[in-house]
Backbone bond lengths (Angstrom), bond angles and torsions (degrees), N, CA, C in turn:
res aa  C-N    CA-C-N  psi(-1)  N-CA   C-N-CA  omega(-1)  CA-C   N-CA-C  phi
1 M - - - 1.453 - - 1.535 110.78 -
2 K 1.344 115.82 -46.58 1.461 119.53 -179.99 1.523 110.99 -64.82
3 R 1.329 116.51 -39.18 1.458 119.90 -179.62 1.524 110.84 -65.55
4 A 1.309 116.86 -39.09 1.464 120.42 179.15 1.523 109.97 -64.39
5 L 1.320 116.91 -42.68 1.458 121.65 179.22 1.529 110.55 -64.24
6 L 1.328 116.77 -44.01 1.463 120.18 178.11 1.524 110.97 -63.23
7 G 1.323 116.82 -38.11 1.461 120.52 177.41 1.516 111.60 -62.82
8 L 1.321 116.95 -41.82 1.457 121.04 178.71 1.525 111.51 -64.81
9 V 1.316 116.36 -43.36 1.465 120.67 179.96 1.537 110.03 -64.59
10 A 1.330 117.09 -45.41 1.460 120.54 179.64 1.524 110.63 -62.47
11 G 1.322 117.42 -41.46 1.464 120.95 178.29 1.514 111.74 -62.62
12 A 1.310 116.77 -41.65 1.468 121.15 179.10 1.522 110.83 -64.35
13 M 1.327 116.57 -40.04 1.464 119.94 179.68 1.525 110.82 -66.34
14 L 1.315 117.78 -42.24 1.463 120.84 179.08 1.517 111.28 -64.60
15 T 1.308 116.68 -40.17 1.461 120.76 178.51 1.517 110.53 -64.02
16 A 1.310 116.63 -44.67 1.466 120.61 179.94 1.524 110.50 -64.41
17 T 1.323 117.66 -40.83 1.457 121.17 179.11 1.516 110.95 -64.16
18 A 1.314 117.31 -43.26 1.462 121.12 179.87 1.523 110.91 -64.52
19 A 1.302 116.96 -40.85 1.465 120.32 179.82 1.523 110.27 -65.31
20 F 1.320 118.01 -39.77 1.458 121.90 179.00 1.514 110.78 -65.02
21 A 1.327 117.31 -44.65 1.459 121.33 -177.81 1.522 111.37 -64.18
22 D 1.321 118.05 -34.55 1.458 121.19 -178.40 1.523 112.31 -64.89
23 T 1.311 117.97 -27.74 1.456 120.41 -176.21 1.521 112.88 -77.12
24 Y 1.318 118.62 -12.18 1.453 120.69 -176.41 1.519 113.71 -112.10
25 D 1.329 118.54 13.40 1.465 122.57 171.91 1.525 113.93 48.90
26 D 1.318 116.96 53.01 1.470 122.11 173.93 1.520 114.49 62.74
27 L 1.293 117.95 34.38 1.464 119.54 175.29 1.518 109.38 -69.21
28 P 1.329 118.11 150.69 1.460 119.74 173.51 1.526 109.18 -59.06
29 P 1.329 118.25 151.36 1.468 120.82 -176.44 1.526 114.22 -51.82
30 V 1.334 117.71 -38.30 1.466 119.47 -177.98 1.524 111.62 -65.61
31 L 1.332 117.67 -21.76 1.460 120.70 -177.53 1.524 113.99 -103.25
32 R 1.311 118.07 2.24 1.464 119.91 -178.75 1.522 112.33 -66.28
33 A 1.304 116.52 -25.28 1.461 120.82 176.40 1.521 107.65 -126.10
34 P 1.345 117.47 80.51 1.469 119.50 -177.60 1.515 112.03 -55.77
35 Q 1.303 114.48 146.98 1.452 120.20 -179.66 1.527 109.43 -67.30
36 P 1.308 117.19 146.20 1.462 120.09 -178.06 1.527 113.97 -76.73
37 T 1.322 116.80 10.39 1.467 120.48 178.06 1.521 109.25 -116.01
38 G 1.283 116.63 177.32 1.456 120.76 178.80 1.519 113.69 -82.98
39 A 1.318 118.59 1.86 1.469 120.68 -177.70 1.524 111.83 -60.55
40 S 1.321 117.32 -41.16 1.461 119.62 -179.91 1.528 110.18 -68.69
41 C 1.327 117.45 -36.35 1.469 120.51 176.64 1.526 110.35 -61.66
42 V 1.295 116.98 -48.26 1.459 121.40 -177.11 1.528 110.70 -63.08
43 S 1.312 116.73 -43.39 1.455 120.74 -179.27 1.523 111.48 -61.34
44 L 1.319 116.84 -46.52 1.459 120.75 -179.16 1.527 112.04 -72.38
45 Q 1.318 117.50 -33.10 1.465 120.41 176.18 1.523 110.41 -62.57
46 R 1.315 116.50 -43.78 1.467 120.63 178.79 1.523 110.63 -62.56
47 Q 1.333 116.10 -42.15 1.458 119.15 178.78 1.529 110.30 -62.45
48 F 1.322 117.00 -45.90 1.461 119.89 -179.55 1.523 110.83 -61.97
49 D 1.322 117.10 -47.30 1.464 120.83 -177.40 1.532 111.57 -60.18
50 A 1.334 117.24 -34.45 1.462 120.59 177.65 1.529 111.39 -74.62
51 E 1.312 117.06 -37.75 1.463 121.08 -174.87 1.527 114.06 -81.23
52 I 1.321 118.37 -30.07 1.463 119.75 -175.64 1.531 111.10 -63.48
53 V 1.312 117.58 -28.09 1.465 121.12 178.55 1.532 109.95 -62.94
54 R 1.327 116.37 -42.97 1.469 120.98 -179.24 1.524 112.64 -77.58
55 H 1.320 116.79 -22.69 1.467 120.79 -174.14 1.523 112.25 -115.95
56 A 1.301 117.30 24.88 1.469 121.62 -176.11 1.522 113.16 -64.61
57 N 1.313 118.08 -21.48 1.468 121.25 -178.41 1.521 113.69 -93.47
58 K 1.318 117.98 3.55 1.468 121.11 178.26 1.527 108.93 -64.78
59 P 1.328 117.58 148.31 1.464 120.82 -177.95 1.533 114.19 -57.24
60 R 1.330 116.96 -32.31 1.464 119.66 -176.79 1.531 112.92 -104.41
61 A 1.315 117.02 21.02 1.468 120.67 -178.00 1.527 111.95 -63.09
62 A 1.337 117.40 -39.02 1.470 119.84 179.46 1.527 110.53 -64.55
63 S 1.324 116.75 -41.11 1.467 120.26 177.29 1.521 110.72 -65.74
64 A 1.315 116.27 -36.68 1.466 120.47 178.45 1.524 110.72 -63.75
65 R 1.326 116.49 -42.41 1.471 119.68 178.14 1.533 111.10 -62.52
66 E 1.320 116.90 -37.83 1.469 120.70 178.07 1.528 110.50 -65.55
67 K 1.330 117.02 -41.63 1.475 120.58 176.37 1.523 109.57 -61.82
68 R 1.313 116.83 -40.24 1.475 120.91 179.46 1.525 110.37 -62.95
69 R 1.324 116.81 -39.84 1.463 120.63 178.02 1.530 110.22 -64.02
70 K 1.332 116.93 -44.15 1.469 120.99 178.74 1.523 110.86 -64.40
71 D 1.322 115.92 -37.73 1.460 120.27 178.36 1.515 110.65 -60.12
72 E 1.301 115.83 -45.00 1.464 119.31 -177.85 1.526 111.08 -60.88
73 Q 1.318 116.42 -41.67 1.468 120.52 177.28 1.523 110.52 -62.94
74 A 1.339 116.58 -44.52 1.467 120.14 -178.79 1.523 110.83 -64.52
75 C 1.319 116.78 -47.30 1.469 119.88 -178.79 1.527 111.62 -64.38
76 N 1.332 117.18 -39.49 1.463 120.29 178.97 1.519 111.99 -67.72
77 S 1.332 116.53 -22.63 1.470 121.07 178.14 1.520 112.24 -91.16
78 G 1.338 116.64 0.96 1.461 120.11 -179.97 1.520 114.00 85.40
79 R 1.324 118.03 7.43 1.465 121.87 177.95 1.539 108.05 -93.90
80 Y 1.333 114.84 70.37 1.453 121.03 -172.65 1.533 112.42 -64.70
81 D 1.325 117.77 -36.86 1.463 119.72 179.03 1.529 110.74 -59.09
82 D 1.325 116.39 -47.15 1.466 120.33 179.64 1.529 111.03 -64.77
83 G 1.314 116.28 -41.48 1.456 120.37 -179.62 1.516 112.87 -62.49
84 V 1.319 116.46 -43.95 1.462 120.70 179.95 1.525 109.91 -65.57
85 K 1.309 117.64 -41.62 1.468 120.41 178.79 1.522 110.83 -60.79
86 D 1.334 116.77 -42.93 1.466 119.82 178.72 1.528 111.31 -64.66
87 L 1.318 116.86 -39.96 1.463 120.00 179.92 1.520 112.20 -66.86
88 V 1.311 116.63 -40.56 1.462 120.09 178.07 1.523 109.63 -61.57
89 R 1.304 116.59 -44.40 1.473 120.26 178.52 1.535 110.74 -63.92
90 A 1.321 116.26 -41.97 1.474 120.19 179.73 1.528 110.56 -60.22
91 L 1.310 116.65 -43.86 1.462 119.75 178.91 1.525 111.19 -65.10
92 R 1.295 116.80 -40.11 1.470 119.60 178.72 1.519 111.46 -67.86
93 Y 1.313 117.98 -31.06 1.468 121.03 177.30 1.531 111.04 -60.11
94 I 1.329 116.53 -31.50 1.468 119.60 179.68 1.537 110.85 -102.77
95 D 1.324 116.46 18.38 1.470 123.29 175.18 1.518 113.49 62.85
96 V 1.325 116.37 41.61 1.461 122.10 177.39 1.519 108.23 -119.55
97 Q 1.327 116.57 133.03 1.461 121.56 178.02 1.526 109.52 -78.87
98 P 1.344 118.15 122.47 1.471 120.35 178.35 1.525 111.12 -62.95
99 V 1.330 115.08 137.05 1.462 120.93 -179.75 1.521 107.71 -132.13
100 M 1.312 115.66 132.42 1.463 120.89 175.62 1.521 108.07 -95.23
101 Y 1.331 116.73 128.47 1.470 121.37 179.25 1.492 110.69 -98.40
């Protein structure tokens, strides 16, 4: 009886975890729950602005710059979740791992 109950609880937890992870499109764990302030936007914007200079010749650099532009609009409008998601994608477009400072 106890084993069956533990199995059900473990299954429910795994299902909930999988459903949560799917909503954030493979973001690194630190970014799965973006901060409700602009601090995460600013940190990732600085990282992108520093890295795009070195990675300007990457095939998806133009798309990355467009994501960065959209991020800035989202963050300036207070939509930090959207802004962080765009920045993470922009960094990945130029093969850079997003890092929160």
